[in-house]
N, C-alpha and C positions, 0 to 999 in steps of 0.2 A: 504494500499499499504506500501511496505517496501522501503528502499533505493535502494536495488538491483532490485526491480520491476520497480521503477522510472528509474533507469539506463538502463535496458533492453528496456523499452519503448522509451526512448530518443535515444538510439543507433540504434533502428530499423528504425529511420527516414533516408531517403536517404543521404549518405555521412556525417552523424554525426560522430564526433570524441569526445573522452573524453580527457580533459585536467585538469588543476588545476589552481586556482587563489586564493590567500589568504589562502592557505591550504585547500581549499574546492574543491571537484570535480566539474567540469563544462562541459557543452556539447556545441560543437561549430559546425557551418556550415560555410564554407568559411573563417575560422579563427575568426569568431565572435560568442560570447556566445549568446545562445538562452535559456539556462536552467542551473540550478545548484543544488547542494545538500549541505546540512549541514549549511545552513544560515537561521535563526539565530542560529539554533541548529540542532543536529543530527536527529530530528524528522520532519525536514522541507526540502522543496525544493523550487525552484524559477523558474518562467516562465517569459519570456520577451513578454508581450502582449502590444497592444495599450490601451490607456486609456479606449476607448469604450469596448473593449473586457474584460478588467479587471473589469469594472463596471458591465458588464452582468455576468460574473462568480461570482464575490463577492455577487452580489444580489441573484442569483439563487442557490448558494451553500456557504453560509457565514461560514459554519463550516470548509469547506475545503480550501477556498481561502480568502486571506486578502491583501490589498494593503500594500506594504512595507512603513513604516512610516518615509519616508524622501524624498528628491527630486527625487530619483530613483522611488519611488512609484507613484509620480505624472506623471512620464513618462510611467507608465504601468507595472513596475516591480512588480511582484505579488508572495506573499508566498503561498506555498501549505502545508497544514498540512497533512502529508502523511497518518496518521491513519484515517483521515476523507474523503480521496479522494478514489473514485472507479476507476477502471481501464479504463472504457470508457470515463469518464469525464477527467481524467488525460491525456489520449491519445489525446483527443480533444484539451486540453490546450497546450500540447507539440507540436502538429501539427500546431496550430495557432503560437506559438512562433517560430517554425522552418520556417514557411511561412513568418513571419515578418522580419526575419534575413537573409534568404537564398538570394543568388544573383539571379537576374531575370532570367539569362540564365539557372541556375539549376532548378529553379521553372518551367520554360517552358518545360525543358527536362522531368520532372516528371509529368507534366500535360497532356502530349500527350497520346492519346489512344494507345492501343497496336497495333503493326504493322499489317497491313492487315485488321483491322476493321475499318468500316466507322461509323462516327457519324452522327447524324441527320443534323448537320451543313454542313458536307461535302457531303451529299447525293444530287445528281442533282435533279432539279425540275421534270424532266421527270420520274426519278426513284420513287420519292415520289408519283406521280400520279398513276403510275403503281401499286405500292404497295397498295394504297388506293382502287383502282379499284378491285383488287384481294381480298381484305378484305371484300368488300361489296358483292361480288358473293357467 
């Protein structure tokens, strides 16, 4: 991954914006930082995870992810070694960070199914029985 690829993945998330803090680019949702670039150096990024999410990624991908070595790291802030991260894993980490930071209203808006489509949860019991009967025939 490169810094520009990290940037594109972060900004592809709903309503994400780019800002800067301490001379480093950061990515925000609802005015709050969920990811950043250039800390501690230009080959690194940062994602704001929960401690459990951080532990899972650090354990499964130790070359790509590391806990930040201070109090922020204990809160889940995690360094990403860009050269070691693949696009799918980084997209997953950025999505987790976005979800951890986004306001509940925004998360709910983006969790809804597409208009006009029914999910299994919204399907009536009679409709489910009808569908099952047709499948058996």
